[in-house]
C-alpha positions as a Markdown table, in Angstrom:
| # | Residue | x | y | z |
|---|---|---|---|---|
| 1 | Met | -3.2 | 8.8 | -13.0 |
| 2 | Leu | -5.2 | 11.5 | -11.2 |
| 3 | Gln | -7.4 | 11.8 | -14.2 |
| 4 | Ser | -8.7 | 8.4 | -13.7 |
| 5 | Ile | -9.7 | 9.1 | -10.1 |
| 6 | Asp | -13.3 | 9.3 | -9.9 |
| 7 | Thr | -14.5 | 11.4 | -7.0 |
| 8 | Asp | -18.0 | 11.8 | -7.7 |
| 9 | Pro | -19.8 | 11.3 | -4.5 |
| 10 | Lys | -23.0 | 10.0 | -7.0 |
| 11 | Gln | -20.5 | 7.2 | -7.8 |
| 12 | Ser | -20.2 | 4.3 | -5.4 |
| 13 | Val | -16.2 | 3.9 | -6.7 |
| 14 | Ser | -15.5 | 7.1 | -5.3 |
| 15 | Asp | -15.4 | 6.3 | -1.7 |
| 16 | His | -12.6 | 3.7 | -2.5 |
| 17 | Cys | -9.0 | 3.3 | -3.3 |
| 18 | Gln | -8.6 | 3.5 | -7.1 |
| 19 | Ala | -4.9 | 3.8 | -7.3 |
| 20 | Leu | -2.0 | 2.4 | -5.8 |
| 21 | Ile | 1.7 | 3.6 | -6.4 |
| 22 | Val | 4.6 | 1.6 | -4.5 |
| 23 | Ser | 8.2 | 2.7 | -4.0 |
| 24 | Pro | 11.1 | 1.3 | -2.5 |
| 25 | Thr | 12.0 | 4.2 | 0.4 |
| 26 | Arg | 9.6 | 6.0 | 2.9 |
| 27 | Glu | 11.2 | 9.1 | 1.8 |
| 28 | Leu | 10.5 | 8.8 | -1.7 |
| 29 | Ser | 7.0 | 7.6 | -0.7 |
| 30 | Met | 6.2 | 10.4 | 1.4 |
| 31 | Gln | 7.6 | 12.7 | -1.4 |
| 32 | Ile | 5.4 | 11.2 | -3.8 |
| 33 | Ala | 2.2 | 11.3 | -1.7 |
| 34 | Tyr | 3.1 | 15.4 | -1.3 |
| 35 | Val | 3.3 | 15.7 | -4.9 |
| 36 | Val | 0.0 | 13.6 | -5.4 |
| 37 | His | -1.6 | 15.8 | -2.6 |
| 38 | Ser | -0.6 | 19.0 | -4.2 |
| 39 | Ile | -2.1 | 18.4 | -7.2 |
| 40 | Gly | -5.0 | 16.2 | -6.4 |
| 41 | Glu | -6.4 | 18.5 | -3.7 |
| 42 | Tyr | -7.7 | 20.7 | -6.7 |
| 43 | Met | -9.7 | 17.7 | -8.0 |
| 44 | Asn | -10.9 | 16.6 | -4.5 |
| 45 | Val | -8.3 | 13.5 | -4.5 |
| 46 | Lys | -7.7 | 12.4 | -1.1 |
| 47 | Val | -4.2 | 10.6 | -0.5 |
| 48 | Gln | -2.7 | 8.6 | 2.0 |
| 49 | Ala | 0.7 | 7.3 | 2.8 |
| 50 | Cys | 1.5 | 3.9 | 4.1 |
| 51 | Val | 5.3 | 3.6 | 5.3 |
| 52 | Gly | 7.1 | 2.0 | 7.8 |
| 53 | Gly | 8.3 | 3.4 | 10.4 |
| 54 | Thr | 4.9 | 5.0 | 11.2 |
| 55 | Val | 2.0 | 3.9 | 13.6 |
| 56 | Val | 0.2 | 1.1 | 12.0 |
| 57 | Lys | -3.3 | 1.9 | 13.5 |
| 58 | Asp | -2.9 | 5.6 | 12.3 |
| 59 | Asp | -2.8 | 3.9 | 8.7 |
| 60 | Ile | -5.6 | 1.1 | 9.6 |
| 61 | Lys | -8.1 | 3.9 | 11.0 |
| 62 | Gln | -7.4 | 6.2 | 8.0 |
| 63 | Leu | -8.2 | 3.1 | 5.4 |
| 64 | Lys | -11.1 | 1.7 | 7.6 |
| 65 | Ser | -12.8 | 5.6 | 7.4 |
| 66 | Gly | -12.8 | 5.4 | 3.5 |
| 67 | Gly | -12.5 | 8.5 | 1.0 |
| 68 | Thr | -8.9 | 7.5 | 0.2 |
| 69 | His | -8.7 | 7.5 | -3.4 |
| 70 | Val | -4.8 | 7.0 | -3.6 |
| 71 | Val | -2.4 | 5.0 | -1.3 |
| 72 | Val | 1.2 | 5.3 | -1.6 |
| 73 | Gly | 3.6 | 3.6 | 0.1 |
| 74 | Thr | 6.4 | 1.0 | 0.6 |
| 75 | Pro | 6.1 | -2.6 | -0.2 |
| 76 | Gly | 6.3 | -4.1 | 3.3 |
| 77 | Arg | 3.4 | -1.8 | 5.0 |
| 78 | Ile | 1.2 | -2.0 | 1.8 |
| 79 | His | 1.3 | -5.8 | 1.6 |
| 80 | Asp | 0.6 | -6.0 | 5.3 |
| 81 | Met | -2.5 | -3.6 | 4.9 |
| 82 | Met | -3.7 | -5.5 | 2.1 |
| 83 | Lys | -3.1 | -9.0 | 3.9 |
| 84 | Arg | -4.9 | -7.5 | 7.1 |
| 85 | Gly | -7.9 | -6.7 | 4.7 |
| 86 | Phe | -7.7 | -3.0 | 5.5 |
| 87 | Leu | -6.5 | -1.5 | 2.3 |
| 88 | Lys | -9.1 | -3.3 | -0.3 |
| 89 | Thr | -8.3 | -3.6 | -3.9 |
| 90 | Glu | -11.7 | -4.4 | -5.4 |
| 91 | Tyr | -11.7 | -0.9 | -7.2 |
| 92 | Leu | -8.2 | -0.3 | -8.1 |
| 93 | Lys | -7.8 | 0.8 | -11.6 |
| 94 | Leu | -3.8 | 1.7 | -11.4 |
| 95 | Phe | -1.1 | 0.2 | -9.9 |
| 96 | Val | 2.2 | 2.5 | -10.2 |
| 97 | Leu | 5.9 | 0.8 | -9.5 |
| 98 | Asp | 8.1 | 3.4 | -8.8 |
| 99 | Glu | 12.1 | 2.6 | -9.0 |
| 100 | Ala | 11.1 | -0.6 | -10.8 |
| 101 | Asp | 14.2 | -1.9 | -11.5 |
| 102 | Glu | 15.2 | -1.8 | -7.6 |
| 103 | Met | 11.9 | -3.1 | -6.7 |
| 104 | Leu | 12.1 | -6.0 | -8.9 |
| 105 | Ser | 15.1 | -6.8 | -8.0 |
| 106 | Arg | 16.8 | -7.8 | -4.3 |
| 107 | Gly | 14.7 | -8.1 | -1.3 |
| 108 | Phe | 11.8 | -6.6 | -2.9 |
| 109 | Lys | 11.0 | -9.0 | -5.3 |
| 110 | Thr | 8.9 | -11.0 | -3.2 |
| 111 | Gln | 6.7 | -8.7 | -1.3 |
| 112 | Ile | 5.9 | -7.0 | -5.1 |
| 113 | Gln | 4.7 | -10.6 | -6.1 |
| 114 | Asp | 2.8 | -10.9 | -2.9 |
| 115 | Ile | 0.9 | -7.6 | -3.8 |
| 116 | Phe | 0.2 | -8.6 | -7.4 |
| 117 | Lys | -1.5 | -11.7 | -5.8 |
| 118 | Phe | -4.0 | -8.9 | -4.2 |
| 119 | Leu | -4.7 | -6.9 | -7.5 |
| 120 | Pro | -7.4 | -7.2 | -9.7 |
| 121 | Gly | -6.9 | -8.8 | -12.9 |
| 122 | Asp | -7.9 | -5.8 | -15.5 |
| 123 | Ile | -6.0 | -3.5 | -13.5 |
| 124 | Gln | -3.5 | -1.2 | -15.3 |
| 125 | Ile | 0.1 | -1.6 | -14.4 |
| 126 | Ser | 3.0 | 1.2 | -14.7 |
| 127 | Leu | 6.3 | 0.7 | -14.2 |
| 128 | Phe | 9.1 | 3.8 | -14.0 |
| 129 | Ser | 12.5 | 3.3 | -13.8 |
| 130 | Ala | 15.9 | 5.3 | -14.6 |
| 131 | Thr | 17.3 | 2.1 | -15.7 |
| 132 | Leu | 15.7 | -1.1 | -16.3 |
| 133 | Pro | 18.3 | -4.2 | -17.0 |
| 134 | Pro | 17.3 | -6.8 | -19.9 |
| 135 | Glu | 16.7 | -9.3 | -16.9 |
| 136 | Ile | 14.1 | -7.2 | -15.3 |
| 137 | Leu | 12.4 | -6.0 | -18.3 |
| 138 | Ser | 11.9 | -9.6 | -19.5 |
| 139 | Met | 10.4 | -10.3 | -16.1 |
| 140 | Thr | 7.8 | -7.9 | -16.7 |
| 141 | Lys | 6.3 | -10.1 | -19.3 |
| 142 | His | 5.0 | -12.4 | -16.4 |
| 143 | Phe | 2.4 | -9.5 | -15.2 |
| 144 | Met | 1.9 | -7.1 | -18.0 |
| 145 | Arg | -0.2 | -7.3 | -20.9 |
| 146 | Asp | 0.5 | -6.0 | -24.1 |
| 147 | Pro | 2.9 | -3.0 | -22.4 |
| 148 | Ala | 3.8 | -0.1 | -24.3 |
| 149 | Lys | 7.3 | 0.8 | -23.6 |
| 150 | Ile | 9.2 | 3.8 | -23.5 |
| 151 | Leu | 13.0 | 3.2 | -23.5 |
| 152 | Val | 15.3 | 5.8 | -23.9 |
| 153 | Lys | 19.3 | 5.2 | -24.6 |
| 154 | Asn | 21.8 | 5.8 | -22.0 |
């Protein structure tokens, strides 16, 4: 993901969010944001965590100021920022859904579907999960185009 981010200031895309990572919990989102920041700082990649339990105004201010290349967050906060127009999606290249089994079942399914409505049609979608039950795997046919699958036996 980091290699696909364009940080060249001469390019118009460099000032916009180009990748979005969504995970089910605030703790996991913060951990992912830390790792992306730690690796991405050597590539001038700017990361922002948008998670519940933090000050919404801070997220809005950061997103409005621009320059954030990767946003990591929880479904509720991400969808809220998109719906309110602060998280712009027209420059997104990559959408990552972590813990996909959990995100596509239970209470997150509707929020993830709402997020998908904001994504560009040509975006690359990546799902990651330790387990992926057959019913969840079959659901991915609705939003993935010609996916490459790497499935490991139990």
